[in-house]
Structure formats: C-alpha cells, structure tokens
TIGU-18608 format. One record per residue: x, y, z of N, C-alpha, C in turn; residue in three letters; residue number from 1. Coordinates in steps of 0.02 Angstrom, whole numbers. Layout:
! TIGU-18608
X; Y; Z; X; Y; Z; X; Y; Z; ALA; NUM $
...
END
This chain:
! TIGU-18608
79; -244; 210; 121; -283; 189; 169; -244; 137; MET; 1 $
219; -242; 101; 253; -214; 61; 288; -281; 18; LYS; 2 $
291; -273; -58; 293; -307; -109; 333; -290; -140; VAL; 3 $
395; -302; -167; 434; -291; -220; 475; -317; -266; LYS; 4 $
449; -319; -324; 473; -348; -361; 492; -329; -428; ILE; 5 $
559; -354; -418; 625; -310; -495; 608; -354; -548; SER; 6 $
622; -333; -626; 619; -354; -676; 637; -419; -693; LYS; 7 $
599; -459; -734; 681; -529; -753; 706; -514; -799; TYR; 8 $
787; -521; -753; 857; -488; -781; 868; -523; -842; PRO; 9 $
890; -490; -872; 927; -502; -941; 998; -553; -936; THR; 10 $
985; -583; -994; 1049; -614; -962; 1094; -598; -1042; HIS; 11 $
1163; -566; -1032; 1192; -574; -1107; 1290; -594; -1075; ARG; 12 $
1302; -624; -1117; 1375; -668; -1131; 1407; -630; -1050; PHE; 13 $
1411; -556; -1064; 1453; -542; -1016; 1459; -540; -937; TYR; 14 $
1397; -580; -959; 1358; -559; -883; 1383; -614; -829; HIS; 15 $
1409; -663; -852; 1429; -718; -815; 1499; -717; -785; ASN; 16 $
1551; -652; -797; 1600; -639; -770; 1577; -582; -714; TRP; 17 $
1514; -555; -730; 1488; -486; -666; 1471; -541; -600; LEU; 18 $
1423; -580; -605; 1398; -649; -576; 1444; -661; -544; TYR; 19 $
1501; -682; -566; 1560; -714; -516; 1600; -657; -482; ASP; 20 $
1620; -592; -507; 1660; -538; -493; 1629; -491; -425; TRP; 21 $
1571; -486; -470; 1536; -435; -418; 1468; -471; -370; PHE; 22 $
1438; -551; -380; 1392; -585; -339; 1354; -559; -373; GLY; 23 $
1306; -496; -426; 1263; -519; -458; 1210; -570; -475; TYR; 24 $
1171; -569; -498; 1123; -642; -456; 1095; -655; -524; SER; 25 $
1083; -678; -553; 1009; -681; -608; 961; -718; -622; PRO; 26 $
943; -675; -545; 881; -724; -536; 829; -650; -530; LYS; 27 $
759; -648; -542; 723; -606; -504; 715; -597; -464; GLN; 28 $
748; -512; -420; 731; -512; -336; 642; -502; -306; SER; 29 $
646; -531; -272; 571; -530; -261; 591; -542; -168; ILE; 30 $
550; -469; -123; 547; -475; -69; 485; -448; -44; LYS; 31 $
431; -466; 12; 393; -485; 5; 381; -475; 107; ILE; 32 $
338; -442; 137; 327; -413; 216; 256; -435; 210; ASN; 33 $
240; -467; 226; 201; -497; 273; 161; -464; 332; ILE; 34 $
125; -424; 340; 90; -393; 406; 22; -433; 434; ASP; 35 $
35; -458; 522; -7; -494; 522; -54; -476; 487; THR; 36 $
-80; -398; 507; -158; -394; 478; -153; -408; 411; TRP; 37 $
-114; -419; 393; -103; -401; 290; -162; -487; 320; ASP; 38 $
-165; -545; 353; -207; -598; 344; -282; -588; 361; THR; 39 $
-282; -531; 425; -364; -559; 443; -413; -542; 382; TRP; 40 $
-413; -533; 346; -475; -515; 291; -433; -537; 244; ASN; 41 $
-381; -576; 228; -375; -597; 121; -391; -591; 82; MET; 42 $
-434; -610; 90; -472; -611; 42; -488; -575; 3; ASP; 43 $
-499; -498; 50; -503; -432; 2; -403; -401; -12; GLU; 44 $
-386; -423; 32; -302; -395; 36; -290; -428; -42; THR; 45 $
-315; -486; -59; -283; -517; -141; -297; -504; -172; LEU; 46 $
-355; -489; -149; -407; -447; -228; -407; -363; -248; ALA; 47 $
-352; -333; -170; -329; -264; -197; -273; -272; -260; HIS; 48 $
-224; -332; -251; -188; -358; -281; -194; -387; -350; ILE; 49 $
-242; -435; -378; -261; -483; -398; -315; -428; -475; ILE; 50 $
-361; -414; -436; -408; -381; -487; -368; -330; -528; LEU; 51 $
-300; -276; -510; -246; -244; -558; -230; -285; -646; PRO; 52 $
-189; -324; -593; -165; -382; -624; -202; -404; -678; MET; 53 $
-289; -457; -651; -332; -477; -714; -361; -403; -776; LEU; 54 $
-332; -377; -736; -352; -301; -790; -289; -297; -822; LYS; 55 $
-239; -310; -819; -186; -299; -864; -176; -313; -897; GLN; 56 $
-186; -404; -864; -177; -464; -912; -219; -473; -1004; LEU; 57 $
-275; -441; -956; -343; -444; -1018; -326; -388; -1057; LYS; 58 $
-299; -337; -1058; -256; -251; -1109; -226; -286; -1125; LYS; 59 $
-175; -343; -1140; -109; -352; -1165; -80; -419; -1154; SER; 60 $
-172; -483; -1172; -152; -556; -1192; -122; -552; -1269; LYS; 61 $
-68; -613; -1265; -42; -617; -1324; -69; -709; -1339; HIS; 62 $
-84; -756; -1297; -127; -814; -1327; -192; -803; -1272; SER; 63 $
-188; -897; -1261; -269; -924; -1247; -219; -1000; -1208; TYR; 64 $
-303; -1000; -1163; -243; -1079; -1157; -254; -1128; -1220; PRO; 65 $
-208; -1202; -1226; -218; -1241; -1258; -317; -1254; -1273; SER; 66 $
-328; -1284; -1206; -380; -1310; -1208; -457; -1289; -1211; SER; 67 $
-441; -1205; -1235; -508; -1179; -1249; -503; -1163; -1344; LEU; 68 $
-533; -1140; -1375; -572; -1157; -1439; -521; -1086; -1475; GLU; 69 $
-527; -1034; -1443; -515; -974; -1476; -544; -921; -1419; ASN; 70 $
-467; -837; -1436; -471; -791; -1381; -510; -761; -1386; GLU; 71 $
-573; -746; -1411; -650; -738; -1384; -647; -775; -1294; ALA; 72 $
-677; -865; -1311; -667; -888; -1265; -659; -861; -1187; GLN; 73 $
-574; -864; -1205; -526; -836; -1118; -559; -785; -1106; TRP; 74 $
-557; -736; -1164; -586; -660; -1158; -636; -659; -1100; ASP; 75 $
-697; -673; -1127; -745; -690; -1090; -734; -718; -1030; ASP; 76 $
-695; -762; -1012; -673; -810; -927; -626; -777; -889; ILE; 77 $
-583; -720; -908; -557; -660; -877; -596; -614; -861; VAL; 78 $
-635; -600; -903; -686; -540; -894; -724; -563; -837; THR; 79 $
-758; -639; -837; -812; -659; -755; -756; -655; -700; LYS; 80 $
-695; -673; -704; -648; -668; -639; -633; -604; -612; MET; 81 $
-622; -551; -685; -641; -496; -670; -683; -453; -622; ILE; 82 $
-767; -506; -635; -805; -473; -605; -822; -465; -518; PHE; 83 $
-787; -558; -529; -793; -573; -453; -736; -554; -411; SER; 84 $
-671; -521; -435; -655; -488; -403; -659; -408; -379; PHE; 85 $
-686; -393; -445; -709; -317; -443; -765; -345; -366; ASN; 86 $
-827; -370; -397; -867; -398; -332; -835; -389; -264; SER; 87 $
-801; -423; -250; -759; -425; -200; -741; -350; -157; LYS; 88 $
-734; -341; -193; -699; -240; -150; -762; -196; -171; LEU; 89 $
-820; -204; -192; -872; -163; -186; -955; -197; -116; HIS; 90 $
-984; -176; -107; -1005; -181; -84; -1091; -201; -114; ASP; 91 $
-1061; -243; -142; -1123; -280; -187; -1210; -283; -165; TRP; 92 $
-1211; -294; -92; -1283; -309; -96; -1323; -264; -83; GLU; 93 $
-1295; -213; -65; -1344; -164; -53; -1378; -155; -124; GLU; 94 $
-1369; -172; -210; -1422; -148; -250; -1498; -187; -241; GLN; 95 $
-1473; -237; -202; -1530; -278; -189; -1568; -280; -134; PHE; 96 $
-1558; -196; -74; -1618; -198; -39; -1628; -127; -56; GLN; 97 $
-1695; -123; -12; -1753; -48; -34; -1774; -42; 54; SER; 98 $
-1810; -4; 44; -1815; 64; 80; -1794; 39; 156; GLY; 99 $
-1814; 58; 224; -1812; 69; 278; -1790; 26; 321; GLU; 100 $
-1724; 28; 357; -1735; -52; 407; -1756; -18; 475; HIS; 101 $
-1761; -64; 539; -1840; -83; 585; -1804; -5; 633; ASP; 102 $
-1739; 20; 618; -1730; 68; 656; -1719; 107; 612; VAL; 103 $
-1774; 172; 655; -1777; 241; 632; -1762; 305; 679; LEU; 104 $
-1737; 345; 660; -1675; 393; 674; -1726; 458; 678; TRP; 105 $
-1746; 484; 730; -1820; 573; 748; -1784; 637; 773; THR; 106 $
-1760; 686; 737; -1757; 733; 752; -1792; 763; 787; GLN; 107 $
-1744; 781; 845; -1799; 801; 900; -1796; 902; 924; ASN; 108 $
-1818; 919; 926; -1834; 999; 953; -1746; 1041; 965; GLU; 109 $
-1736; 1008; 1005; -1637; 1033; 1019; -1592; 1010; 981; ASP; 110 $
-1618; 958; 920; -1562; 953; 874; -1510; 870; 899; GLY; 111 $
-1538; 875; 939; -1518; 779; 959; -1574; 726; 875; SER; 112 $
-1521; 663; 918; -1571; 597; 842; -1589; 545; 926; GLN; 113 $
-1655; 554; 906; -1705; 483; 951; -1686; 425; 894; THR; 114 $
-1675; 354; 930; -1683; 304; 882; -1752; 281; 914; MET; 115 $
-1787; 283; 857; -1853; 228; 879; -1866; 153; 861; ASN; 116 $
-1884; 90; 875; -1883; 15; 880; -1950; 13; 843; LYS; 117 $
-1977; 49; 816; -2035; 28; 775; -2052; 7; 732; GLY; 118 $
-2123; -33; 740; -2124; -77; 681; -2100; -35; 593; PRO; 119 $
-2068; -79; 534; -2055; -19; 485; -2059; -85; 422; ASN; 120 $
-2126; -82; 393; -2118; -146; 325; -2082; -105; 270; HIS; 121 $
-2045; -43; 259; -2070; -51; 183; -1965; -62; 169; THR; 122 $
-1928; -107; 228; -1865; -166; 221; -1882; -214; 143; PHE; 123 $
-1827; -234; 101; -1855; -275; 82; -1783; -286; 53; LYS; 124 $
-1777; -377; 32; -1705; -379; -10; -1723; -406; -60; ILE; 125 $
-1714; -416; -96; -1710; -440; -171; -1665; -537; -160; ASP; 126 $
-1691; -561; -135; -1666; -633; -122; -1633; -676; -171; LYS; 127 $
-1680; -682; -235; -1696; -718; -284; -1623; -671; -316; LYS; 128 $
-1626; -595; -320; -1556; -589; -375; -1496; -571; -325; GLY; 129 $
-1512; -575; -266; -1441; -593; -244; -1374; -660; -234; MET; 130 $
-1465; -692; -281; -1399; -776; -264; -1382; -780; -325; GLN; 131 $
-1415; -746; -368; -1392; -750; -445; -1336; -705; -449; LYS; 132 $
-1302; -641; -426; -1257; -634; -432; -1204; -649; -378; TYR; 133 $
-1237; -693; -330; -1152; -716; -290; -1158; -773; -320; GLN; 134 $
-1207; -829; -350; -1168; -873; -431; -1145; -854; -490; ALA; 135 $
-1119; -783; -493; -1096; -762; -567; -1019; -718; -523; ARG; 136 $
-1021; -710; -462; -939; -699; -447; -916; -770; -417; ILE; 137 $
-958; -844; -395; -947; -910; -375; -908; -924; -434; ASP; 138 $
-943; -911; -489; -944; -947; -556; -851; -897; -590; GLU; 139 $
-823; -850; -555; -786; -803; -591; -721; -851; -532; GLY; 140 $
-726; -880; -461; -668; -872; -430; -661; -932; -434; PHE; 141 $
-729; -981; -484; -701; -1057; -481; -663; -1046; -542; GLN; 142 $
-662; -998; -604; -644; -1002; -635; -552; -1007; -641; LEU; 143 $
-575; -949; -607; -484; -942; -570; -449; -971; -546; PHE; 144 $
-485; -1042; -496; -456; -1113; -474; -427; -1144; -551; GLY; 145 $
-472; -1155; -568; -480; -1191; -636; -409; -1185; -692; LYS; 146 $
-422; -1097; -711; -380; -1057; -748; -318; -1043; -703; TYR; 147 $
-274; -1054; -652; -232; -1027; -617; -173; -1027; -670; TYR; 148 $
-145; -1100; -676; -84; -1074; -727; -89; -1052; -784; GLU; 149 $
-126; -1037; -813; -148; -1026; -879; -148; -920; -860; ASN; 150 $
-145; -892; -817; -127; -840; -804; -76; -813; -819; LEU; 151 $
-24; -785; -874; 22; -769; -901; 23; -755; -962; TRP; 152 $
63; -708; -969; 50; -670; -1045; 103; -688; -1064; ASP; 153 $
END
C-alpha cells in the first residue's frame, strides 16, 4: 500500500489566475495505491494507519463532540479507541495463557530435538480474563464507529 496525501492548499487572491494559467488545482492531492495483499488482513493493515492517527488526535485535539458533556469524556473515548487498535496489533491473548502446551520437545544426546505428545496438564487459559479484555476491545471499536464523523481536529 502506498498513500500520499498532500497538505490542504492555502488560497490567496492571486491563485485564481495561477489556476487558470498553469492548471494548478485548488484541491488537496491524494494518491492511493492498494495492493492485493493489503486486503488479506485488512483490519490489521488499517490498524497500522488508524492507531498513530488516534494518538496524534489525542495530543492535538482542540474540541470535542457536541453530544458529550466535557473534554474529559472525549479523552476517555479516544483512549478506549487507542486501546482497541493497539490490542489489534499485539498478541494480547498470550497474557492469559500459562504453562506448557501438550507438545513437549526433548533434547537428544546428539543435539537434535524430539517432539513428544505426552500428556501435559500445566497449560491453562484464563477464559474470563480473555472475555473481559475482548469486551474492552469491542467497546473501543464500537466507539470508533459511533464517533467516526467526529474524528477531526
């Protein structure tokens, strides 16, 4: 994927004849090239773009949606969105796993490894913790959809 978005153009009184004479455009230049592999895991591809934009919006915001009571509420909502997109880019499920998997590798005398499929009862998953974490992620994505048109500075 290649994306090139220019700055918003400034308009001066003399630009009108420059536009006519030289064909300058008063519009923002946008060029986007989407490759076939960009849509294979599109949710993650977009998360790489959206996460830094949300972080920048949080730092540079000048207002908040009129449907909210105060700026602190908007800050909390943007923080939840950032949490969700950050989780999308990291393997968050590992923190809820402990122990060893059923497949064990043993070291042989010659230095090679052998896979043993014996019983191993040390692997555990905290399913309730994962469900709570997933609910937080879902909330952030739902807020992103709800406030999508308010994502401007």
